[in-house]
C-alpha positions, 0 to 999 in steps of 0.5 A: 350224416347221422341220418344217412348212417341210419337210413342207408344200412337199414335199406340195404340190409332190411331183409337180412336184419328182419330174418335174423331178428324174426328167427332170434325171436323164435329161438328166444322161446326155447330156453324157457321151454327147456327150463319148463321141461327140465327137472333140474338138479337137486341140491347136494347131489354130487357128480360122483353120485350121478356118474356112478349110477350112469356107469352102472346103467349105461355100460357104453356111456361116452359123456354126461352133459348138463344143459343150461336148463339143468337137464342131464343128458347121457350120450352112449353107445349100445353096440355100434349105435349111438344114443342119448337119454335125459336121466334122473339126476339122483338115480341115473334112470332114463326119463326120456330119449333126448331128441333135439327139435328139428324145427329148432335146429332149422331155425338155428341154422337159418339164424346163424348162416342162412343155410349157406355155410361160412358165406351165410355166417359172414352175412349174419355177422354183417347183419348184426353189425348193421343192427348195432349201427341202426340201434345206436344211430336211431337213439342218437336221432331220437335224442336230437329230435327230443332236444337232448339226452335228458329228454330221451323219455319225454313224449314223442310227437309227430305223425303216426308212422314216424311216431310209432317207429320212434316209440317202439324203437325207444322201447326195443333199443336195449334188447336190440343193442344187446342182441346185436352187440353179442351177435357181432362178438360171436360172429367175430369169434367164429372166424377167429378174429377175436378169441373165444377162450378155447385156445386156452384149454389144458393139454392132456397129461403126459402120463396117467397111472395106467392101472386098474380104475377105482370106483367112480363114486370114490373119486374125490374131484367128482365128490367135490363137484356139485351137479349145479357146477357141472358142464360136462364129464367125458368118460375114458375110452372103454378098456383103455387104462391110459385114458382119463376123465375130462371134467368141465365145470363152470369154473374151469377144465381138467383131467382125472386119472381113473386109477388114482382119482387125481385131478391133473392139468386143471386150468381155471377159466380165463377172462376171455373164456368167461367173457365169451360164455357170458356173451353166449348166455346173453345172446342165446338165453341159454342159462338165462331163460327169463332174459331171453324172453325179454329179448324176444319182443325186442327182436319182433319189433325189427320187422316193423322197423324195417317196414316203417323205415322203408316207408318213411324213407320213401315218403321223404324221397317222394316229397323232395321236389324236383326244382326246375331252372335251378341255377348254379350257386355261383351264377345265381343272383338269389340263393335259397338255402333249405333246412328240412327233416321230412322234406316239407320245407323243400316244397315251400322253397320250390314255391319261392324259387318258382315265384322268383324265377317267374319275376326274372331272377336267377335262383339257386336252391340248395341245402343249408349244409351246402353253404358256400364261403362266397357267392359271386353274383348273389344279391340276396339270400333266403334261409328257410330253416325248419326245426326238428323236434324240440329245437334241433337242427334238421337233417339238411342243416346240421352242418350249417352253423359249423360252416357259417363259423368258418366264413371270415367276412360277412357277405355284401348281400342281405339275408332273410331267415324264415323259420318253420316249426310247431307251436306245440313244442316249447322251443318253437322254431328254435333252430331257426332262431339260433340260425338268425342269432348266429347270422347277426353275431357274424355281422351279416345284414338282414333285409327282413326280420326273422319270421315264423311259419306254424305247422306249414301254414300256407296262409302265413307263408303267403303273407310273408311273401307279400312282405318280402316282395315289397322289400325287394321290389318284386311282387311275390304271390307265394301260392303254395300247394302241398302235395294233395292227399287223396280226397274223399267225397262227403255229404252234409247231413246236418247243420246247427246254426248259431249267432245268425240273429246278431250277424255273427253266424257260426255253424256246426257242420256234420258230414257223412261219406257220400254214396257212390255210383254203384247200384244193387248188390255192389253198392251194398258190398262196397258201402262208403266209409269215412277216412280214419280220424280222431277228434283234434285231427284236421280236415283240409277243404278246398273251396271252389276256385282256390288251390289252397286248402283250409284246415279245420279242427275235427270235433268228432272221431270216425267212430262217431259216424260223422265228420264234424267241424265248427266254423265261424263265417269270416267277413270275406272268408272264401272257405267259411263262406262256401261252407256256410252256404251248404245245405244238407245233401251238398257234397264237398271233397276233403282229406284228413290230416293227422294231428297227433300232437293234439290228443288227450294222453291216455289214463285216468288223470283229469283233463282241463279243456280251455277253448273260446269260440269255435275252438270248443269244436275238438274239445267237444270231441274229446268229451263225447268219446270219454266213455271211461268217465275220466274227470274233464273240466271245460272252460269255454269263452264266447261273446254272448250266452244268447248267440255264442253258447256253442254246444249248449244242449250237448254239454248239458247231456254230457254233464248228466251222464258224467262224461263231463265233470264241470263247465265254466263259461265266460262271455265278454259281451255279457254283464260280467264281461269275462274271459276264460283267463279270468275264470282260470285265475278264480279257480287257481286252487282247484287247478293247482290241485288237478295239475299236481295230480297229473292233469293235462291242459288242452287249449284250442282257439285264437292266438290272443286267447291262448296268450291270455291263458298262458299268462293266467296259468303262469300265475296259477302254477307259480306256487307249485314251482312250475311253469307252462314251459315245463308242462309242455316238455312233459306233454301236459300242456298242448294247444291248437292255436290259429 
């Protein structure tokens, strides 16, 4: 529901909100510009002094207005021709003609009414309401994604577009909320739906002296009012002794008898008037120019939100699979319920649906939010539950637990829960585990233990399918192929081989963009280039004869000019065998998958890199690009220094040029028979010192190694009152584990 409240208004009013925000950002500059041009009002100068001087120099004066910037403008008639001048606050001398900018006037009309009168004002009001709704629902969605309000300012993980949509939203939210709320208030006041306080102005006095006017400089209320407090002074109509001055200050409004100087019918500003003036000041920045400059950048973010929001919505919609042969919930023998945020899990559900349908089952696939109280013909149920952010329910499953609690009796059919998540988060598959625990607590029978899929691993999904097939007596081949991104043709240009003499080959493979079929000038103009990527991202490679991409962590970034991976040849490994069989000049088709969760944080704080085997690959990419010479300490583990010391010469070079601060190696088949966790324990004091200074720990390699590293670091961190979970929440411990 919250997702719909955020996305639907955004899609409907994207253009309106963008225009309002863009013009608002332009108008936010005006108060600062006017402030810079204004001479201001010197302290101690009274309204009496200025009014007397102006009356002498401008016989046809109508009124004096003090602008929020402090500029004083005299409006007058010279004959029948109106005029307006900016005047000196002490002498009343003309400084320059007052001429509001045509550009500012045009932008203001576009901002407030789209040049469409009251109809346009209604549209602008709806736009302000939509912006307020988008701001509030957006921050609520972000809080859900990060695991609660207390984690609202923790690091945001995710792919580029969604991450920057959330990052910029978090920064712009205060300004957008103020702009939207105050804009909505002013719109409602414009149409009289709420009061702006103008209906509480004092009535004109019933009688004035009607005799000869006294000298303006002697009028006591004027002498008692400083220019800083003046808003407007209206002069009596020339020659009309029964008219009066109208004095408006920051505190209230009243009339002044021109003959006696008496202040009559004075009415101080009420609460409603004060609130409206405060709202007006916050929204326009008039009188608060520095605040307007803070609001301007927030408004400039809205066009970015609109564009990325539409793109995110379109990607989510395009990624939702169309499931064929989807039986009704009450006629199916197998029910698949899906909890997904970005629709990726729906793709896995479709693969399971198709495999079960091919085996002769009647399958219904729907959202977890659509959980029914009963399924008449169901013999089994699968719940595929993704976790949103750090343990939150995804969009299509937020109502599931509430609906589950209303079902009085457990069904007769068994249930299997499969969780999808990312091990980078402390609460890996947290929502899936919560679902599994709730089902058990309600007495539902499970026919398979809770299982997890890390970062959409198709290999893990296929293994789970084999186990499920055995349990239900229906062989299942879950060959899931995600929507394949556009591939790029890459040519192997260099390879460095290790371990061939001990029959444990590992190769560093470097690829360049393949030349196209063009010739001559066209070829020179359209030179091939690698896709954009960073060290730590993933490259997907489809070996011949397989529809399943294999992913490898990248040991280079695009600016290095090559795409580099480190691959160990696995016994019977289809893709690793294919890659090890390549020779320079051979080409592959590959695509890059961003992995922004596994990148060093910006800054000068130390990096502690821990890797074993081919896990050193992306870590070397971080070192290679350490042009700023931040402290980087590498812990590397392998089997033997004679066959497995990957990147040995590169590490020596980086130590010499100080891109690398230190290396600690551990080889399990050497005399010391050590693993990286042993080196971590031995360096406990040094590690504690670096971590206390904000060092980030990055781990890459096999799962067993990673578990050993966690156990060792828990002991290292204990004296600091920290643990690995805390570091993960702070973005100071990240891992790429396989």
